[in-house]
matplotlib code that plots the C-alpha trace (Angstrom):
import matplotlib.pyplot as plt

x = [9.1, 8.7, 4.7, 4.9, 5.8, 2.9, 0.4, 1.4, 1.3, -2.5, -3.3, -2.5, -5.1, -7.9, -11.5, -15.1, -15.4, -14.6, -11.1, -9.4, -6.0, -4.8, -1.7, 0.3, 4.1, 6.1, 6.7, 5.6, 3.1, -0.7, -2.2, -5.7, -6.8, -4.7, -6.9, -10.1, -9.1, -7.9, -11.3, -13.7, -11.0, -12.0, -15.6, -16.1, -14.7, -16.3, -19.6, -19.8, -17.9, -14.8, -10.9, -9.1, -5.4, -2.6, 0.1, 3.4, 4.4, 8.0, 9.6, 10.4, 13.5, 14.0, 11.1, 11.3, 11.3, 12.2, 9.7, 7.2, 5.9, 5.4, 3.5, 1.3, 0.4, 0.1, -2.2, -4.4, -4.6, -5.3, -8.3, -9.8, -9.3, -7.7, -6.6, -6.9, -3.6, -0.4, 3.1, 3.1, 0.3, 1.2, -1.5, -2.0, -0.4, 2.6, 4.9, 2.9, 5.6, 6.7, 10.3, 10.0, 8.0, 11.1, 11.6, 8.0, 7.9, 10.8, 8.8, 5.8, 7.5, 9.3, 5.9, 4.6, 7.6, 7.3, 3.8, 4.4, 2.5, 6.2, 9.1, 13.1, 14.2, 17.8, 18.0, 19.9, 17.8, 16.6, 17.7, 16.0, 14.9, 13.6, 11.7, 9.7, 9.2, 7.6, 5.7, 4.0, 3.4, 1.5, -0.3, -1.7, -2.9, -4.4, -6.2, -7.7, -7.9, -10.1, -7.1, -5.4, -3.4, -0.6, 2.1, 4.0, 7.6, 8.4, 10.6, 13.1, 13.7, 9.4, 10.1, 13.2, 12.7, 11.9, 14.4, 17.2, 15.8, 15.8, 19.4, 20.8, 19.0, 20.2, 24.0, 23.6, 23.0, 21.1, 17.3, 13.9, 10.7, 8.5, 4.4, 4.0, 0.6, -1.8, -1.6, -5.5, -8.7, -10.1, -9.7, -12.7, -12.8, -15.5, -15.5, -18.1, -18.0, -17.4, -18.7, -17.3, -14.0, -12.8, -9.3, -8.0, -5.2, -3.0, -2.8, -1.1, 2.7, 4.9, 5.2, 8.0, 7.3, 10.5, 13.3, 17.0, 17.8, 15.5, 12.7, 9.1, 7.5, 4.6, 1.8, 3.4, 3.8, 0.4, -1.2, 0.7, 0.0, -3.4, -4.1, -1.9, -3.6, -7.1, -8.0, -11.8, -12.2, -9.4, -10.1, -7.5, -7.4, -8.8, -4.9, -5.1, -8.1, -5.5, -3.5, -6.3, -6.4, -2.9, -3.9, -6.7, -4.4, -2.0, -4.9, -5.7, -2.4, -2.5, -5.8, -7.0, -9.9, -10.4, -11.2, -13.8, -12.5, -13.8, -12.2, -12.6, -11.6, -9.2, -9.4, -8.9, -7.4, -9.7, -11.6, -7.9, -5.4, -4.8, -4.2, -0.5, 1.9, 4.6, 1.9, 1.2, -1.8, -2.1, -1.6, -3.4, -0.8, -1.0, -4.6, -4.0, -1.4, -3.6, -5.9, -8.7, -9.9, -9.5, -13.0, -14.1, -11.2, -12.8, -16.2, -15.3, -13.0, -16.1, -18.0, -15.7, -16.5, -19.4, -23.2, -24.7, -28.3, -30.5, -29.8, -27.3, -23.6, -22.5, -21.3, -19.6, -17.1, -19.9, -22.9, -21.0, -20.3, -24.3, -25.0, -22.0, -22.2, -20.1, -23.1, -22.8, -19.2, -19.1, -17.2, -16.4, -13.6, -14.3, -12.9, -11.4, -12.9, -11.0, -14.4, -16.3, -13.9, -13.7, -17.7, -17.5, -14.8, -16.7, -19.7, -17.4, -16.0, -19.5, -20.9, -17.7, -18.5, -17.0, -14.2, -13.1, -12.8, -11.1, -8.6, -8.2, -7.8, -5.7, -1.9, -3.1, -4.3, -1.4, 0.9, -0.2, -1.8, 0.9, -0.6, -1.9, -5.8, -6.8, -9.3, -8.3, -11.9, -13.5, -11.5, -12.4, -15.9, -16.1, -13.9, -16.1, -18.7, -16.7, -13.7, -13.4, -10.3, -8.0, -5.0, -7.8, -7.3, -4.1, -5.0, -8.5, -7.3, -4.3, -5.8, -6.2, -2.4, -1.7, -4.3, -3.3, -2.5, -5.9, -7.4, -10.1, -12.2, -13.1, -15.5, -17.5, -20.1, -23.5, -25.5, -24.6, -25.1, -21.9, -19.1, -16.0, -18.1, -20.9, -18.1, -16.0, -19.5, -20.2, -16.9, -17.1, -20.6, -19.3, -16.0, -18.2, -20.8, -17.7, -16.1, -19.7, -19.7, -19.3, -18.5, -17.1, -19.1, -20.5, -23.9, -23.1, -21.3, -24.6, -26.8, -24.7, -24.5, -28.2, -29.0, -26.5, -28.1, -31.4, -30.4, -28.6, -31.7, -29.7, -29.9, -27.7, -25.2, -24.4, -23.2, -21.5, -19.9, -17.5, -17.2, -16.0, -13.7, -12.1, -11.4, -10.4, -8.9, -10.3, -13.6, -14.2, -13.8, -14.9, -17.4, -18.6, -18.3, -19.5, -17.5, -14.4, -14.5, -15.1, -12.6, -10.1, -10.8, -12.2, -8.4, -7.6, -10.6, -11.1, -7.0, -8.1, -11.4, -9.1, -6.8, -10.0, -11.0, -8.0, -7.6, -10.8, -10.0, -6.9]
y = [17.2, 20.8, 21.2, 24.4, 22.7, 20.1, 22.9, 24.7, 22.1, 21.0, 24.9, 24.5, 21.4, 22.5, 21.6, 22.0, 20.1, 16.8, 16.2, 13.4, 12.4, 10.2, 8.9, 6.9, 5.8, 7.0, 3.4, 3.8, 4.5, 4.9, 1.6, 0.9, -0.2, 3.4, 5.4, 4.0, 4.8, 8.3, 9.1, 7.5, 9.6, 12.8, 11.8, 11.7, 15.1, 17.1, 15.6, 17.5, 20.5, 19.2, 19.4, 16.8, 16.3, 15.0, 13.7, 11.9, 8.8, 8.0, 7.2, 3.4, 4.6, 1.0, 1.4, 4.8, 5.5, 8.7, 10.4, 8.6, 11.8, 13.5, 10.8, 10.3, 14.4, 14.1, 11.3, 12.7, 16.0, 13.8, 12.3, 15.5, 14.6, 18.2, 18.3, 21.5, 20.8, 18.9, 19.2, 21.1, 23.4, 23.8, 24.4, 25.0, 22.0, 21.6, 20.0, 17.1, 14.7, 12.8, 13.0, 16.6, 15.8, 13.8, 16.1, 15.5, 12.1, 11.1, 13.5, 12.1, 8.8, 9.9, 11.4, 7.8, 6.4, 9.1, 8.0, 4.4, 3.5, 2.6, 1.8, 2.1, -1.4, -1.7, -5.8, -6.8, -6.8, -10.4, -12.7, -13.7, -16.9, -15.7, -12.8, -15.0, -17.8, -14.8, -13.7, -17.0, -17.3, -14.5, -14.8, -18.2, -16.7, -13.5, -15.9, -18.0, -16.0, -18.4, -20.5, -21.9, -18.7, -18.0, -15.8, -13.6, -13.5, -11.1, -8.1, -7.5, -4.0, -3.9, -4.1, -1.7, 1.7, 4.4, 6.8, 4.5, 3.4, 7.2, 7.7, 5.1, 6.8, 9.9, 8.6, 7.3, 3.6, 2.2, 1.8, 1.4, 2.6, 0.2, 0.2, -1.4, -3.3, -4.4, -8.1, -8.5, -7.4, -6.6, -3.7, -2.8, -0.9, 0.4, 0.7, 2.8, -0.5, -3.9, -2.7, -3.4, -5.9, -6.9, -8.0, -9.7, -7.8, -10.9, -10.9, -7.9, -7.5, -4.6, -2.8, -0.7, 3.2, 4.6, 2.5, 2.6, 5.2, 7.8, 7.1, 6.4, 3.3, 3.7, 2.8, 5.7, 8.2, 7.5, 7.9, 11.0, 12.9, 12.0, 13.6, 16.8, 17.2, 17.2, 13.9, 13.1, 10.1, 7.6, 5.4, 2.2, -1.2, -4.2, -5.4, -3.0, -4.0, -6.2, -2.9, -0.6, -2.0, -0.8, 2.3, 3.0, 2.0, 5.0, 7.1, 6.6, 6.9, 10.4, 11.3, 12.0, 11.6, 8.5, 9.2, 7.7, 4.2, 3.2, 0.0, -1.2, -4.9, -5.4, -5.3, -8.5, -10.0, -12.8, -14.8, -15.6, -13.0, -9.3, -6.6, -7.0, -5.2, -7.7, -10.0, -7.5, -6.1, -2.6, 0.6, 3.8, 5.2, 2.2, 2.5, 6.0, 4.9, 2.3, 4.8, 4.9, 7.7, 9.4, 9.9, 6.4, 4.8, 6.7, 5.9, 2.3, 2.4, 3.8, 1.1, -1.5, -2.2, 0.4, 0.7, 3.7, 2.1, 2.1, 1.3, 4.4, 3.6, 6.4, 9.0, 12.0, 12.9, 15.9, 13.4, 10.8, 13.5, 13.6, 10.2, 8.7, 7.3, 4.7, 3.0, 1.4, 0.4, -3.4, -5.8, -8.2, -8.2, -6.3, -8.6, -5.9, -6.9, -5.0, -6.2, -4.0, -1.2, -1.2, -0.9, 2.1, 3.7, 3.1, 4.6, 7.8, 8.2, 8.1, 10.7, 13.0, 16.2, 15.7, 18.3, 17.0, 13.4, 14.6, 16.6, 13.4, 11.2, 13.3, 12.2, 8.6, 9.4, 11.5, 8.5, 6.6, 8.8, 10.7, 11.9, 15.3, 16.0, 13.3, 15.2, 14.3, 15.7, 13.6, 10.3, 11.1, 11.3, 7.6, 6.1, 7.6, 5.4, 2.8, 2.2, 1.0, 2.7, 5.5, 2.9, 1.1, 3.7, 3.1, -0.4, 0.6, 3.2, 2.2, 1.8, 5.2, 5.6, 2.8, 0.0, -3.2, -6.5, -8.0, -11.4, -11.1, -13.6, -10.5, -9.8, -13.1, -11.9, -14.2, -11.6, -8.9, -11.4, -10.8, -12.9, -11.9, -11.8, -9.8, -7.5, -6.8, -5.9, -4.0, -1.8, -1.1, 0.6, 2.4, 3.6, 4.9, 7.0, 8.2, 9.9, 11.3, 13.4, 17.2, 17.3, 15.0, 15.4, 12.8, 13.3, 13.2, 9.8, 8.6, 9.9, 8.4, 5.2, 4.6, 5.8, 3.2, 0.2, 1.2, 1.1, -2.3, -3.4, -4.5, -4.3, -1.2, -3.7, -5.6, -2.1, -1.0, -4.0, -4.3, -0.7, -0.5, -3.7, -1.9, 1.2, 0.0, -3.7, -4.8, -7.0, -4.7, -0.9, 2.3, 3.9, 2.6, 2.8, 6.3, 7.5, 5.9, 7.2, 10.7, 10.7, 9.3, 11.7, 11.3, 10.4, 8.1, 6.2, 5.7, 4.6, 2.0, 0.7, 0.4, -1.8, -4.1, -4.3, -5.7, -7.9, -9.5, -9.6, -11.9]
z = [39.6, 38.0, 38.7, 36.6, 33.8, 33.8, 34.6, 31.6, 28.9, 30.5, 29.9, 26.1, 26.0, 23.5, 24.9, 24.4, 20.9, 19.3, 18.5, 16.4, 15.0, 12.4, 13.7, 11.0, 10.9, 8.3, 7.2, 3.6, 1.4, 2.6, 3.1, 2.4, 6.2, 7.5, 4.4, 6.0, 9.5, 8.3, 6.3, 9.7, 11.8, 9.6, 9.4, 13.2, 13.9, 10.7, 11.6, 14.8, 13.6, 15.3, 14.5, 12.6, 13.0, 11.9, 14.0, 12.5, 14.9, 14.1, 17.2, 15.8, 14.1, 12.6, 10.6, 9.4, 5.7, 4.5, 2.4, 3.8, 5.6, 2.5, 1.0, 4.1, 3.4, -0.2, 0.2, 2.5, 0.2, -2.8, -1.0, 0.4, 3.9, 5.0, 8.4, 10.7, 12.4, 11.5, 11.0, 7.8, 9.2, 12.7, 15.7, 19.3, 20.6, 18.2, 17.4, 15.8, 15.0, 17.7, 17.1, 17.6, 21.1, 22.8, 25.7, 26.7, 27.3, 29.9, 32.5, 32.0, 32.9, 35.9, 37.4, 37.1, 38.8, 41.5, 41.9, 42.1, 38.7, 37.1, 37.7, 36.5, 35.3, 35.2, 33.8, 31.0, 27.7, 27.7, 24.7, 22.0, 23.4, 26.7, 24.9, 22.8, 25.2, 27.8, 24.9, 24.2, 27.6, 27.5, 24.2, 25.8, 29.0, 26.9, 24.6, 27.7, 30.7, 32.7, 32.5, 36.0, 37.7, 35.7, 36.9, 34.8, 35.3, 38.1, 37.5, 40.6, 39.6, 40.3, 44.1, 44.3, 46.2, 44.3, 45.8, 45.3, 41.8, 41.0, 42.2, 40.1, 37.1, 37.6, 38.3, 34.5, 34.9, 31.8, 32.4, 31.0, 32.6, 32.8, 33.6, 37.4, 36.1, 39.0, 39.6, 41.0, 40.1, 36.2, 33.9, 31.6, 28.7, 26.9, 23.1, 20.9, 18.2, 20.5, 23.8, 27.2, 27.2, 30.5, 31.2, 34.3, 35.5, 35.9, 32.0, 31.9, 31.2, 32.7, 29.6, 28.5, 28.3, 28.3, 26.0, 27.1, 24.2, 25.8, 23.0, 24.1, 23.1, 20.7, 23.5, 25.8, 23.4, 22.2, 25.3, 26.1, 23.2, 22.7, 26.1, 25.4, 22.0, 23.6, 21.7, 22.6, 20.2, 19.4, 16.2, 16.0, 14.5, 16.2, 17.3, 19.8, 21.8, 23.7, 25.0, 25.5, 29.2, 29.8, 28.0, 30.7, 33.5, 32.3, 32.0, 35.3, 36.9, 35.7, 36.5, 33.0, 31.3, 28.9, 25.4, 23.5, 21.5, 18.5, 17.3, 13.5, 12.1, 9.4, 6.0, 4.3, 1.3, 1.7, 4.4, 5.7, 4.8, 5.6, 3.1, 3.0, 0.5, 1.3, -0.7, -3.6, -2.1, -3.6, -1.7, -2.1, -4.6, -6.5, -6.9, -8.1, -10.6, -11.6, -13.0, -10.0, -9.2, -5.5, -5.0, -6.1, -3.8, -0.6, -1.1, -1.7, 1.2, 3.5, 3.1, 3.8, 7.6, 7.5, 6.6, 5.8, 6.0, 3.3, -0.9, -1.5, -2.2, -3.6, -1.4, -2.0, 1.0, 1.7, 1.5, 4.0, 6.6, 6.6, 7.2, 8.9, 12.2, 14.5, 14.7, 11.6, 11.9, 11.8, 14.1, 11.4, 9.0, 5.5, 2.4, -0.4, -3.6, -6.7, -8.9, -6.6, -6.7, -10.4, -10.4, -8.3, -10.5, -13.5, -12.0, -11.1, -14.2, -16.1, -13.7, -14.2, -16.4, -20.0, -19.8, -16.4, -17.9, -20.7, -18.8, -16.5, -19.7, -21.7, -20.6, -21.1, -24.6, -25.5, -24.5, -27.2, -30.1, -31.4, -34.8, -35.7, -36.5, -33.7, -31.4, -27.8, -26.6, -29.1, -28.1, -24.4, -25.5, -26.7, -23.6, -21.0, -20.6, -21.6, -19.3, -15.9, -14.9, -16.5, -17.4, -19.4, -22.2, -24.1, -25.0, -26.2, -28.8, -29.8, -33.4, -33.7, -34.1, -35.9, -37.7, -36.6, -38.7, -38.2, -39.2, -41.6, -39.5, -37.6, -40.4, -39.7, -37.4, -36.8, -35.2, -38.0, -40.8, -42.2, -44.1, -45.5, -49.1, -47.5, -45.4, -48.9, -50.5, -47.7, -47.8, -51.3, -50.7, -47.6, -49.7, -52.3, -50.1, -48.2, -51.2, -52.3, -48.5, -48.8, -45.0, -42.6, -39.7, -37.2, -38.5, -41.9, -41.6, -39.7, -42.1, -45.4, -43.5, -42.8, -46.2, -47.9, -45.9, -46.8, -50.6, -50.1, -48.2, -45.4, -41.8, -40.4, -38.4, -41.4, -42.8, -39.8, -38.3, -41.5, -41.5, -37.5, -38.4, -41.3, -39.4, -36.1, -36.8, -33.4, -32.5, -29.3, -29.5, -27.6, -29.6, -33.2, -36.7, -37.3, -34.2, -35.1, -38.8, -37.7, -35.2, -38.1, -40.3, -44.2, -45.6, -42.9, -42.9, -46.6, -46.5, -43.7, -46.0, -48.6, -46.6, -45.4, -49.0, -50.3, -47.3, -48.5, -51.9, -51.5]

ax = plt.figure().add_subplot(projection="3d")
ax.plot(x, y, z, "-o")
ax.set_aspect("equal")
plt.show()
């Protein structure tokens, strides 16, 4: 083996500070669980002025989706999770896409074979039935390690002399490289969330490290890249706990330092089912299209399995950096609650500066309102406190574009003390009042309606309810009679009040 080649790679490894990585597979859109992993990984690094890395793990050719890497990069940028090193920004241990690192993995697999920690396997691939049977047996003993002694199927290539195996491999015989898992003793993994997890070595199979096509398996490439990139903390899902002993054995075989493991439990749709795009659960991109704000999504996702302590729930990314601690990560699965996300999103919408909200809302407003003279800013002003997500906007404001053909039953409102006859009288009075106005401002409309109600000796609501129904043709609207009339303008308001009077006169 070329020792200098390995030494050169070792010399490039950054050290001296926290380094974390988000390492997704480009198999589609950013899932909620993936976004949470990226967020926690970012927070762990940045809390200690460390380095956050994006690595694309695309060695599974069957699952690769064209364009998915670009989606991942865009999603991270949208969420504000800016990485320091990655495929599009480079860095000291580039490249950051595994398919561009293929020349790296085979020498390390061969080094393990030379060390006796792995072996060349020339056996033909098992058929599906054999593979399923072996997998079921393996899963059975992993679920009950205290069961009677069970021997995993013995691979005859495991005992072949290294020299003869190497000769066959060099001669072109098809092979995979398998880890030579110990058959006795135990392997203990230390996790910052789950503590110490001990696994009997007899339950570990000789996992494939290098496939016949020369591609590394996920588990092998993961370990090699984490080491060569100087990763100090590895964030992962709980489904990888069972693989962790094999990772440790690889680290030990190479004589490398094992990174700190931080395991997070899954995000669930309900008590029994994980979130799944196949079952219609939203991805991060779906939520953006549904009108949720990136900051609100990120804030809510942060609390799916992590507790900051105290009563505060709303955190900016910078605020999260100050309070995030691994000790707050829960072992229990977190359930994704759309109602809770709606609450977070509505709070974020209300807290936005008015101009920023108007800019966000504008595409949704102009998709419905085509009339000239309608102020986008004014419409946004009545919406900000009254919508949970941006996609609520079109159906809330469609009446500005065209008065719907409403039923006069809407004028009957017990609390406002109105019926159809009273409403007709109120509209006649409002029409007279509006015709007398010298200027069409919110304040002028407010003052004339209050004065009219006083003259009629009725409650304000008795006048305002019919005016709002006539102006909007809806029982529920963003904004009240004054705001709606101002936005519609004098001419359109008077025309709609006349329509209401005609409806109530029939």
